[in-house]
Structure formats: structure tokens, C-alpha cells
DOKELUM-769602 format. One line per field, with one value per atom (N, C-alpha, C): atom name; x, y, z; residue number from 1. Coordinates in pm, 1 decimal. Each point is the difference from the previous one (the first is absolute). Layout:
atom: [CA  ...]
xx: [X  ...]
yy: [Y  ...]
zz: [Z  ...]
seq: [NUM  ...]
END
This chain:
atom: [N  CA  C  N  CA  C  N  CA  C  N  CA  C  N  CA  C  N  CA  C  N  CA  C  N  CA  C  N  CA  C  N  CA  C  N  CA  C  N  CA  C  N  CA  C  N  CA  C  N  CA  C  N  CA  C  N  CA  C  N  CA  C  N  CA  C  N  CA  C  N  CA  C  N  CA  C  N  CA  C  N  CA  C  N  CA  C  N  CA  C  N  CA  C  N  CA  C  N  CA  C  N  CA  C  N  CA  C  N  CA  C  N  CA  C  N  CA  C  N  CA  C  N  CA  C  N  CA  C  N  CA  C  N  CA  C  N  CA  C  N  CA  C  N  CA  C  N  CA  C  N  CA  C  N  CA  C  N  CA  C  N  CA  C  N  CA  C  N  CA  C  N  CA  C  N  CA  C  N  CA  C  N  CA  C  N  CA  C  N  CA  C  N  CA  C  N  CA  C  N  CA  C  N  CA  C  N  CA  C  N  CA  C  N  CA  C  N  CA  C  N  CA  C  N  CA  C  N  CA  C  N  CA  C  N  CA  C  N  CA  C  N  CA  C  N  CA  C  N  CA  C  N  CA  C  N  CA  C  N  CA  C  N  CA  C  N  CA  C  N  CA  C  N  CA  C  N  CA  C  N  CA  C  N  CA  C  N  CA  C  N  CA  C  N  CA  C  N  CA  C  N  CA  C  N  CA  C]
xx: [81.0  -78.4  88.9  -39.7  79.4  -87.4  64.2  -53.8  78.1  -68.4  70.2  -72.1  83.6  -54.5  60.7  -84.3  40.6  -48.7  94.0  -33.2  27.7  -103.8  15.4  -47.7  30.6  -49.7  109.0  -49.5  95.4  39.4  82.8  43.6  84.7  83.4  84.2  -57.2  -103.0  -60.7  76.8  104.0  83.4  -70.6  -4.9  -59.6  104.9  -55.5  86.1  -75.0  66.4  -63.4  87.3  -62.7  70.3  -87.8  67.9  -73.4  65.2  -85.8  45.1  -68.1  81.0  -49.9  -2.8  -107.1  -9.4  54.7  21.3  50.4  139.1  19.1  127.2  23.6  -100.8  18.1  -56.4  70.6  -52.1  -136.3  -24.0  -120.4  -101.3  3.6  -89.8  -147.5  -29.6  -141.7  -56.8  82.4  -46.2  -17.8  104.8  -16.5  -108.2  -31.9  -110.3  -134.8  -14.0  -122.9  -18.5  107.1  -8.8  -42.6  60.4  -35.7  -150.3  -50.4  -147.6  -81.2  35.0  -80.2  21.7  117.5  21.2  -88.0  -34.5  -76.7  -150.5  -38.9  -135.6  -67.3  -122.9  -67.8  -11.7  32.3  -6.7  -123.4  -10.6  -105.6  11.5  -115.2  9.9  77.5  93.5  81.6  7.2  35.8  10.1  91.2  -30.1  81.2  119.9  22.2  107.8  96.2  126.1  105.8  9.1  108.4  26.7  98.7  11.8  95.7  140.6  74.5  137.8  5.6  -114.7  -0.3  44.1  24.6  38.3  -124.7  20.0  -106.7  70.5  -68.8  57.6  -89.1  78.9  -68.6  60.7  -83.6  37.5  -46.4  94.1  -32.6  41.6  -92.3  34.3  -52.0  93.3  -33.2  -97.1  21.2  -84.5  -121.7  -36.5  -117.3  58.3  -64.8  53.6  -106.7  51.6  -84.1  84.9  -72.7  65.3  -50.9  101.2  -34.3  70.1  -58.1  55.3  38.4  113.3  39.2  -78.8  -60.0  18.1  -112.0  -70.4  -110.4  38.9  95.0  51.4  -41.5  -23.3  -21.3  132.4  1.1  120.9  73.8  -76.8  64.3  61.2  -77.4  59.4  128.7  1.9  118.0  116.4  -23.2  108.0  50.6  -89.8  39.5  91.4  -48.4  67.0  143.3  9.9  135.9  88.7  -52.2  84.5  52.5  -88.9  40.8  88.6  -27.9  86.4  137.8  7.2  127.4  80.8  -61.8  73.6  -10.0  -95.8  -10.4  106.0  20.2  100.2  -65.5]
yy: [-114.6  113.9  124.0  102.3  124.5  105.6  69.0  99.6  129.2  106.3  126.5  104.8  87.5  110.1  130.3  100.0  131.0  94.9  80.2  96.4  134.5  92.5  136.0  93.1  124.9  95.2  27.7  22.2  32.1  149.9  42.9  138.7  41.4  -94.9  31.7  -38.5  -84.2  -43.2  -93.0  -65.3  -90.7  -141.8  -49.3  -134.0  -110.3  -99.1  -121.1  -123.2  -89.5  -115.9  -118.0  -114.8  -121.7  -116.9  -104.5  -118.8  -121.4  -100.2  -123.7  -115.2  -105.0  -125.3  -103.9  -58.3  -83.1  -145.8  -32.9  -137.9  -13.6  -115.0  -37.4  68.7  69.2  68.7  -89.3  -8.9  -84.8  53.7  124.0  67.0  26.7  -76.2  23.5  -19.0  -104.9  -17.4  113.8  53.4  112.8  121.5  30.4  119.7  -14.7  -110.1  -14.0  16.4  -52.4  26.2  142.8  72.0  139.6  74.4  -37.1  67.8  -17.9  -123.5  -17.7  81.5  7.4  74.5  154.5  38.1  143.2  47.7  -88.2  39.8  -13.8  -71.2  -21.0  138.0  16.7  118.5  0.1  114.5  16.1  87.4  25.2  87.7  140.2  63.0  137.4  84.9  78.5  95.2  124.1  111.2  120.1  -22.0  52.0  -19.1  86.8  86.4  89.9  -18.6  20.4  -10.4  126.6  24.8  122.2  80.0  128.9  85.8  -55.3  -4.2  -51.0  -148.4  -74.2  -140.2  -81.9  -123.7  -83.2  -65.2  -24.5  -69.7  -123.6  -108.4  -128.2  -59.3  -64.7  -87.7  -139.8  -101.4  -139.4  -71.3  -66.5  -78.5  -146.1  -89.9  -141.7  -72.3  -48.7  -77.5  75.1  128.1  78.7  66.0  -36.8  61.8  106.2  122.6  109.4  57.7  65.8  73.1  126.2  108.9  127.8  31.0  38.1  18.3  129.9  56.1  125.8  -29.2  47.6  -11.1  116.9  -18.0  -113.8  -102.5  -12.8  -90.2  -130.0  -68.4  -128.1  -108.0  -117.7  -115.0  -52.3  -75.9  -58.0  -81.5  -70.9  -83.8  82.0  105.3  92.7  64.9  46.7  68.0  -99.4  -127.2  -102.7  -28.3  -19.8  -31.8  119.2  120.9  118.5  4.2  -16.8  9.8  -106.9  -124.7  -110.0  28.3  31.4  14.9  122.0  108.8  119.1  -22.8  -78.3  -32.2  -104.2  -108.1  -110.5  1.6  72.5  -1.7  79.8  -29.3  67.1  80.5]
zz: [0.5  -2.9  -0.5  -76.4  -15.2  75.6  95.5  74.8  -16.9  -47.3  -22.6  85.1  64.7  81.0  -56.1  -17.9  -35.2  105.6  63.0  101.3  -56.3  7.3  -38.5  108.1  -19.4  98.2  110.4  118.1  106.1  -8.4  90.9  1.9  -120.5  -44.4  -114.4  -134.1  -0.4  -122.5  -90.8  61.9  -68.2  -22.0  -119.0  -22.5  29.0  60.3  29.7  -52.5  -67.8  -49.8  23.1  37.9  19.2  -42.7  -40.1  -50.6  72.5  25.6  61.1  -71.5  -19.3  -51.9  108.8  31.6  116.4  -28.4  -122.8  -28.7  62.4  53.7  66.2  131.8  51.8  129.9  108.2  115.6  108.3  60.8  -18.2  56.7  -106.3  -117.3  -111.4  37.9  73.2  37.1  78.3  94.7  81.6  -84.9  -84.5  -87.8  -92.6  -57.3  -89.6  66.7  122.4  77.0  30.2  37.2  26.6  -124.7  -116.1  -119.9  -36.0  16.9  -29.2  95.3  128.3  91.4  -23.3  -48.8  -31.1  -119.2  -88.8  -118.9  31.4  106.9  32.1  37.2  -34.6  43.1  148.6  59.5  143.0  41.0  127.3  46.1  -68.1  -19.2  -56.4  84.7  -62.5  72.1  -87.4  59.7  -83.0  -115.0  -109.9  -122.2  -9.0  96.5  -4.6  111.8  -28.3  107.4  75.8  58.4  77.4  -75.9  34.9  -78.7  19.5  -107.6  0.5  32.6  -10.0  27.5  -123.2  30.0  -118.2  -68.7  -129.4  -78.2  -60.7  3.7  -47.1  -110.2  -86.8  -100.8  24.0  30.2  12.3  -119.8  -71.0  -114.8  19.6  -15.4  17.5  -118.3  -79.6  -118.6  -87.5  -23.2  -86.1  61.1  122.3  72.7  86.8  -0.6  77.3  96.9  101.3  92.5  40.8  12.0  45.4  137.7  90.4  136.0  48.5  104.8  58.4  151.0  40.3  140.0  70.4  109.8  99.0  -10.7  -113.4  -12.8  -55.1  64.5  -43.1  103.8  -48.7  93.8  48.3  109.1  48.3  -112.5  -74.2  -108.9  -104.6  -43.1  -101.0  46.6  126.3  52.2  8.9  44.1  7.9  -139.2  -98.3  -131.7  -57.3  17.8  -53.9  66.0  129.5  68.6  -53.5  -18.6  -45.2  -140.7  -87.6  -139.6  -23.6  73.9  -21.1  63.2  101.7  68.8  -82.6  -46.5  -59.2  -154.2  -56.2  -144.8  -70.8  -129.3  -78.6  -103.1]
seq: [1  1  1  2  2  2  3  3  3  4  4  4  5  5  5  6  6  6  7  7  7  8  8  8  9  9  9  10  10  10  11  11  11  12  12  12  13  13  13  14  14  14  15  15  15  16  16  16  17  17  17  18  18  18  19  19  19  20  20  20  21  21  21  22  22  22  23  23  23  24  24  24  25  25  25  26  26  26  27  27  27  28  28  28  29  29  29  30  30  30  31  31  31  32  32  32  33  33  33  34  34  34  35  35  35  36  36  36  37  37  37  38  38  38  39  39  39  40  40  40  41  41  41  42  42  42  43  43  43  44  44  44  45  45  45  46  46  46  47  47  47  48  48  48  49  49  49  50  50  50  51  51  51  52  52  52  53  53  53  54  54  54  55  55  55  56  56  56  57  57  57  58  58  58  59  59  59  60  60  60  61  61  61  62  62  62  63  63  63  64  64  64  65  65  65  66  66  66  67  67  67  68  68  68  69  69  69  70  70  70  71  71  71  72  72  72  73  73  73  74  74  74  75  75  75  76  76  76  77  77  77  78  78  78  79  79  79  80  80  80  81  81  81  82  82  82  83  83  83  84  84  84  85  85  85  86  86  86  87  87  87  88  88  88]
END
């Protein structure tokens, strides 16, 4: 499974992008479960972030969702942190 995260916004407005392939990873099952839950529709939340907040696009095998901080689920936040930290 290919997971891509794009982060935009923030105080400086610098875009950051990382991608991770779960094949051959020991934590593949966990990451894939996080990715499926991150794409699932969540409870209704305000569609707007906060001033100077981050905006995210999570793409998993061609399916995408756009999110605004601080309106992230625990699963979305964990997936974002993992991919941006370890992705290339």
C-alpha cells in the first residue's frame, strides 16, 4: 500500500510531502489499518482549520481526503506523524 501525505499552511506556508510504501515493513498491518481508518468519514467537524494551522492531504492508493488541523482523529494524526517522519 502506498501512503502519501502533503502538509501545507502553517506560519511559513512551506509545503512538505512524504510517501511511504508499506510492503516489506514490519508494521505494515498497523499502518494499513490506520490508513483505512484515516480515510473513513468521521464525525462532522468544522471544515476550517485555525489561522496559521496546517492542512493535510492523505492519499492511499489513489483515494484522498483533505483535513485541517486541529480537526484530526487520533488515527489520522498518528498516520501523518509516521509518514512525514519516515517517508521519503
